[in-house]
C-alpha positions in Angstrom: -4.5 165.3 168.3 -4.5 168.9 167.0 -4.7 169.1 163.2 -2.5 171.3 161.1 -5.2 174.0 160.9 -5.7 174.0 164.7 -5.0 177.4 166.2 -2.3 177.4 168.9 0.2 179.8 170.3 3.0 178.2 168.1 1.4 179.7 165.0 2.3 183.1 166.3 6.0 182.3 166.7 8.4 183.2 164.0 10.5 180.5 162.2 12.1 180.1 158.7 9.3 179.6 156.2 6.5 181.0 158.4 5.1 183.0 155.5 5.0 179.9 153.3 3.0 178.1 156.0 0.5 180.9 156.2 0.0 181.2 152.5 -0.5 177.4 152.2 -2.9 177.3 155.2 -5.1 180.0 153.6 -4.6 178.6 150.1 -3.3 181.9 148.9 -1.7 180.7 145.6 -0.6 184.1 144.4 1.2 185.0 147.6 2.8 181.5 147.7 4.2 181.9 144.2 5.6 185.4 145.0 7.3 184.0 148.1 8.8 181.1 146.2 10.1 183.4 143.5 11.7 185.6 146.1 13.9 184.2 148.7 11.6 181.7 150.4 12.2 178.6 148.1 15.0 177.6 150.5 12.4 177.2 153.2 9.9 175.1 151.2 10.3 172.2 153.6 10.8 174.5 156.7 9.0 173.2 159.8 7.1 174.9 162.6 7.2 174.1 166.3 5.1 170.9 165.5 7.5 169.8 162.8 4.9 170.5 160.1 5.9 171.7 156.6 3.9 174.0 154.3 2.8 170.9 152.6 1.1 169.7 155.8 -0.8 173.0 156.0 -1.9 172.8 152.3 -3.1 169.2 152.7 -5.9 170.4 155.0 -7.7 172.3 152.3 -9.5 170.3 149.6 -8.5 171.0 146.0 -5.7 173.1 147.4 -3.9 175.2 144.7 -1.0 175.7 147.0 -0.5 171.9 147.4 0.1 171.6 143.6 2.4 174.6 143.6 4.5 173.3 146.5 4.8 169.8 144.9 5.8 171.2 141.5 8.4 173.4 143.3 10.0 170.4 144.9 8.4 170.1 148.3 9.0 166.6 149.9 5.7 164.8 150.5 7.2 162.2 152.7 8.5 164.4 155.6 6.7 163.4 158.8 5.8 166.1 161.3 7.1 165.9 164.9 5.8 163.9 167.9 3.1 166.5 168.7 1.6 165.6 165.3 2.1 161.9 165.7 4.8 161.9 163.0 2.2 162.1 160.2 3.0 162.9 156.6 0.9 165.1 154.3 -0.6 162.0 152.9 -1.8 161.0 156.4 -3.4 164.4 156.8 -5.3 164.5 153.5 -6.5 160.8 154.1 -7.8 161.7 157.5 -9.6 164.7 156.1 -10.9 162.7 153.1 -9.6 165.1 150.5 -9.4 162.7 147.6 -8.1 165.2 145.0 -5.3 166.3 147.3 -4.5 162.6 148.0 -4.3 161.7 144.3 -2.0 164.7 143.7 0.3 163.6 146.5 0.4 160.0 145.1 1.3 161.4 141.6 4.3 163.0 143.3 5.6 159.8 144.9 4.1 160.1 148.3 4.8 156.9 150.2 1.7 154.9 151.1 3.5 152.4 153.4 4.6 155.0 156.0 3.0 154.6 159.4 2.4 157.4 161.9 3.4 157.4 165.6 0.3 155.4 166.4 1.0 152.7 163.8 -1.6 153.9 161.3 -1.0 154.1 157.5 -2.8 156.6 155.3 -5.2 153.8 154.2 -6.0 153.0 157.9 -6.9 156.6 158.5 -9.1 156.8 155.4 -10.9 153.6 156.3 -11.3 154.7 159.9 -12.8 158.0 158.7 -15.2 156.3 156.3 -13.6 158.1 153.3 -14.3 155.5 150.6 -12.9 157.4 147.6 -9.6 158.0 149.5 -9.4 154.3 150.6 -10.1 153.1 147.0 -7.4 155.4 145.6 -4.9 154.2 148.2 -5.7 150.5 147.6 -5.2 151.0 143.8 -1.9 152.8 144.3 -0.8 150.1 146.7 -1.6 147.3 144.1 0.2 149.3 141.3 3.2 149.9 143.5 3.4 146.2 144.6 3.2 145.1 140.9 6.1 147.5 140.2 8.1 146.1 143.0 7.6 142.5 141.8 8.6 143.5 138.3 11.8 145.1 139.6 12.4 142.0 141.8 12.2 139.8 138.8 14.7 142.0 137.0 17.1 141.7 140.0 16.6 137.9 140.0 17.6 137.8 136.4 20.8 139.8 137.3 21.5 137.3 140.1 21.2 134.3 137.8 23.1 135.8 135.0 25.7 137.5 137.2 25.0 140.9 135.8 26.2 143.6 138.3 25.5 146.5 135.8 21.8 145.5 135.5 21.6 145.2 139.3 23.1 148.6 139.9 20.7 150.2 137.4 17.7 148.7 139.1 19.0 149.7 142.5 19.0 153.4 141.4 15.4 153.1 140.3 14.2 151.6 143.6 15.2 154.6 145.8 13.5 154.2 149.1 12.2 150.7 148.2 15.7 149.3 147.7 16.0 147.4 151.0 12.4 146.2 150.9 12.7 144.8 147.3 16.1 143.3 147.9 14.6 141.2 150.7 11.3 140.2 149.0 10.2 136.6 148.7 7.7 136.6 145.9 5.2 133.7 146.1 7.3 131.7 148.6 10.5 132.0 146.6 13.9 132.4 148.0 15.6 135.8 148.5 18.0 137.4 146.0 20.9 136.8 148.4 20.0 133.1 148.5 19.8 132.8 144.7 23.1 134.6 144.2 24.7 132.4 146.9 23.3 129.3 145.2 24.5 130.2 141.7 27.9 131.4 143.0 28.2 135.0 141.7 30.5 136.6 144.3 30.2 140.2 142.9 26.4 140.0 143.1 26.5 138.7 146.6 28.8 141.6 147.5 26.4 144.1 146.0 23.4 142.7 147.8 25.2 142.6 151.2 26.4 146.2 150.7 22.8 147.4 150.0 21.0 145.9 152.9 20.3 142.2 152.0 19.5 140.3 155.1 20.1 136.6 155.7 16.6 135.4 156.3 16.0 131.6 155.8 13.3 130.1 153.7 10.1 129.8 155.9 9.5 126.1 154.8 12.9 124.5 154.0 14.8 126.7 156.5 17.7 126.8 154.0 19.9 129.8 154.5 22.2 131.6 152.0 25.2 130.1 153.9 23.9 126.6 153.8 23.3 126.7 150.0 26.7 128.3 149.4 28.3 125.5 151.4 26.3 122.8 149.7 27.4 124.0 146.3 31.0 124.5 147.3 31.2 128.3 146.9 33.9 128.9 149.4 34.5 132.6 148.7 30.8 133.4 149.0 30.6 131.3 152.2 33.4 133.5 153.7 31.6 136.7 152.7 28.4 135.5 154.4 30.3 134.4 157.5 31.9 137.9 157.8 28.5 139.5 157.6 26.2 137.0 159.3 28.4 134.5 161.2 25.4 133.2 163.2 24.2 131.4 160.0 26.7 128.7 160.8 24.3 127.7 163.7 21.2 127.7 161.5 19.8 124.2 160.6 17.5 123.3 157.7 14.2 121.4 158.2 16.3 118.2 157.8 18.5 119.5 160.7 21.4 119.9 158.3 23.9 122.6 159.3 26.2 124.3 156.8 28.8 121.8 157.9 26.5 118.9 156.9 25.8 120.6 153.5 29.5 120.7 152.4 30.1 117.2 153.7 27.2 115.8 151.7 28.7 117.2 148.5 32.3 116.5 149.5 33.5 120.1 149.5 36.4 119.7 152.0 37.8 123.2 151.4 34.5 124.7 152.6 34.4 122.5 155.7 38.0 123.6 156.4 36.8 127.2 156.2 33.8 126.6 158.6 36.1 125.0 161.2 38.9 127.6 161.0 37.0 130.8 160.5 37.7 133.5 163.2 34.2 133.7 164.7 33.2 136.5 167.0 33.1 135.5 170.7 29.4 136.5 170.9 28.3 133.4 168.9 30.6 130.8 170.6 28.9 128.1 172.6 30.4 126.0 175.4 30.7 122.2 175.1 32.1 119.5 177.3 34.3 116.8 175.7 33.3 113.1 175.8 35.5 112.4 178.7 33.7 115.0 180.8 37.0 116.6 181.9 37.3 119.5 179.5 35.2 122.4 178.4 35.7 124.1 175.0 34.0 126.7 172.8 32.8 126.3 169.2 30.4 128.3 167.0 28.5 125.0 166.3 28.3 121.4 167.5 30.6 119.4 165.3 28.8 116.2 166.6 25.3 117.5 165.8 23.0 114.9 164.1 20.6 115.5 161.3 17.1 113.9 161.3 18.6 110.6 160.2 21.1 110.8 163.1 24.1 111.5 160.9 27.1 113.5 162.0 29.5 115.2 159.6 32.1 112.5 160.3 29.5 109.7 159.6 28.5 111.4 156.3 32.1 111.9 155.2 32.8 108.2 156.0 29.7 107.1 154.2 30.5 109.1 151.2 34.1 107.8 151.1 35.6 111.2 151.3 39.1 110.5 152.8 40.1 114.2 152.7 37.0 115.2 154.6 37.5 112.6 157.2 41.1 113.7 157.6 40.1 117.3 158.1 37.5 116.4 160.7 39.8 114.1 162.7 42.7 116.5 162.7 40.6 119.4 163.9 41.6 120.6 167.4 40.3 123.2 169.8 41.6 124.6 173.1 40.0 122.9 176.1 39.9 124.2 179.6 39.9 121.6 182.4 36.8 121.6 184.6 37.5 122.6 188.2 36.5 119.3 189.7 38.9 117.5 187.4 41.6 120.1 188.0 41.6 119.6 191.7 41.8 115.8 191.2 44.7 116.2 188.9 46.6 118.5 191.2 46.2 116.1 194.1 47.9 113.5 192.0 50.9 115.7 191.1 54.5 115.0 192.0 55.3 112.1 194.2 51.6 111.2 194.8 51.1 110.8 191.0 54.1 108.4 190.8 52.8 106.4 193.7 49.3 106.2 192.2 50.7 105.0 188.9 52.6 102.2 190.6 49.3 101.0 192.1 47.8 100.3 188.7 48.3 96.6 188.1 49.5 95.0 185.0 46.1 93.4 184.4 44.4 96.9 184.4 47.1 98.2 182.0 46.4 95.2 179.7 42.7 95.8 179.9 43.2 99.4 178.9 45.3 98.4 176.0 42.6 95.9 174.7 40.0 98.6 175.0 42.2 100.8 172.9 42.2 103.7 175.4 43.9 106.6 173.6 46.8 107.9 175.7 48.6 109.8 173.1 50.3 113.1 174.1 47.7 115.3 172.5 44.8 113.7 174.4 46.6 112.7 177.7 46.1 114.8 180.7 49.5 115.8 182.3 49.2 116.7 186.0 48.6 120.4 186.5 47.8 121.0 182.8 44.6 123.1 183.0 44.5 124.1 179.3 44.9 121.6 176.5 44.4 121.1 172.8 41.9 118.4 172.1 39.7 116.9 169.4 36.0 117.8 169.8 34.9 115.0 167.5 33.2 112.0 169.1 34.3 109.2 166.8 32.2 106.5 168.5 28.9 108.3 168.4 26.1 106.1 167.0 24.5 107.5 163.8 21.9 106.3 161.2 19.0 106.2 163.6 21.3 104.9 166.4 22.4 101.7 164.5 26.1 102.2 163.7 29.2 104.4 163.9 31.4 106.0 161.3 33.9 103.1 161.7 31.1 100.6 161.1 30.1 102.2 157.8 33.7 102.5 156.7 34.3 98.8 157.3 31.0 97.9 155.6 32.1 99.9 152.5 35.5 98.2 152.6 37.2 101.6 152.9 40.5 100.7 154.5 42.0 104.2 154.5 39.1 105.8 156.3 38.7 102.9 158.8 42.4 103.3 159.5 42.1 107.0 160.2 39.2 106.5 162.6 41.0 103.7 164.5 44.1 105.8 164.9 41.8 108.6 166.2 40.6 106.2 168.9 37.6 104.6 167.3 36.4 101.5 169.2 36.4 98.4 167.0 34.3 96.4 169.4 31.1 98.4 169.5 28.0 96.5 168.4 26.3 97.2 165.0 22.6 97.3 165.4 20.1 96.5 162.6 17.2 98.6 161.5 13.7 97.1 161.2 14.1 96.2 157.5 17.4 94.4 158.1 15.9 92.6 161.1 12.9 91.5 159.0 15.1 89.9 156.4 17.2 88.2 159.0 14.2 86.6 160.6 13.8 84.4 157.5 17.2 82.8 158.2 18.2 80.3 160.9 18.1 81.2 164.6 21.9 81.0 164.7 22.3 83.4 161.8 19.9 85.8 163.5 21.9 85.6 166.7 25.2 86.2 164.9 24.2 89.1 162.7 21.9 90.8 165.3 24.9 91.7 167.4 27.4 92.1 164.6 30.8 94.0 164.9 33.2 95.4 162.4 35.2 92.2 162.7 32.2 90.1 161.7 31.6 92.5 158.7 35.2 92.3 157.6 35.1 88.5 157.7 31.8 88.4 155.9 33.3 90.5 153.1 36.5 88.4 153.1 38.5 91.6 153.5 41.8 90.3 154.8 43.5 93.8 154.9 40.6 95.1 157.0 40.7 92.1 159.3 44.4 92.6 159.9 43.9 96.3 160.6 41.1 95.6 163.1 43.1 93.0 165.0 46.1 95.3 165.2 43.7 97.8 166.9 42.5 95.3 169.5 39.3 94.1 167.7 38.0 91.0 169.6 35.7 88.2 168.7 34.4 87.6 172.2 31.3 85.6 171.1 33.1 83.9 168.2 30.7 85.4 165.7 33.4 86.3 163.2 34.7 82.7 163.5 31.2 81.3 162.9 30.9 83.4 159.7 34.3 82.2 158.5 33.4 78.5 159.2 30.1 78.9 157.4 31.9 80.2 154.4 34.5 77.4 154.7 37.2 80.0 154.6 40.3 78.4 156.0 42.4 81.6 155.4 40.3 83.7 157.7 
């Protein structure tokens, strides 16, 4: 690379501020001051064919008098030169030359030490590379001082976040200048970002200010908690909406426990936030394709409503476990538009009209009865009329096994004797005849009982659980929804309890 003092044909060309360049290059302070007092001040940052300013030229001369004059007159020390000069600033130039006094002067006039040239080198890199120890030491000291100042400002902004003080935040923003975006997104000693803290505390105006000034939505490197997750967990609906508008992809970001924002609001029972997450108008770019549990329809959602956390819990299971009736109701009433898969569409079309009627007549009464006992849901909103390619359907799998694969949402509702939630799940098509499996701890306790007890409770059902709890209302509800006691285990529990009513 040619240095600023390198002679080349471009030096002979005329351009605004050419006289300033020449005065700075030859360190002619008297001429420079005369030019600046005349009509040349307007060209103090004028560039030559290489994109170099007079300050670049002055930086090449150690103890340059012109460097001081230019800086005091308002020259910008952070203007990079053009591509032919590798986009270096005057600080890069003086660091490469090893002119420590020039370097210190530039630092006193807010020359940025974190700027990298076209080759990726900082001023410190160039000083170290050139073996200029004094320059490297001065840059390292400035770097440490600057970083301490940033941390101090960050702590002030953190205080503004916690207290909800927008005036303090705006004041600190003005002081930061070029460092604004960098400090806003700092994570000091593994802490969370300012946006995370404001979202956690619930200060909407502060969140707005941060988003408007370049706050990004990075997650914590260890917990993987995002600003949206913590806002949902704490029930801050308005803040969750602000974050969704700016960073909708956060709805797909799980924590280290594999909790999505939807899990977070369910854990705390914030049903209004869950309603927002389900109904928010997400951009098409983040929608993902899913296939419903029948395998017949494809639909799009921004996140998997049946996703499990590390314990195997879905949002429906968590809502049922927590006893949140409103939450369960929102989840089960949620509908999406489904598109019939082509293979199913052709099958349906072949059974249209007279062929469909003929096919229906072939279904025997015994099959119809079996379907009834199995509680197959043939309601209008989930049935598939011939030729209906698009349909509204529920994306929720009510029978998915949770809690490490041991039980469903219906199972936990019955165990907790929550009649209302159990009723909602059954109406939504929940199967009352699925087996409840035991975890290792439960199996260990059961082994101390009789072999018959172990047999009965190892393959338990909701009907067995209801009988065990003597929950007559639940028993009646389950029987109305085709619950069966095929192996007479529920009857055994009732006999053992000498319960004639059950």
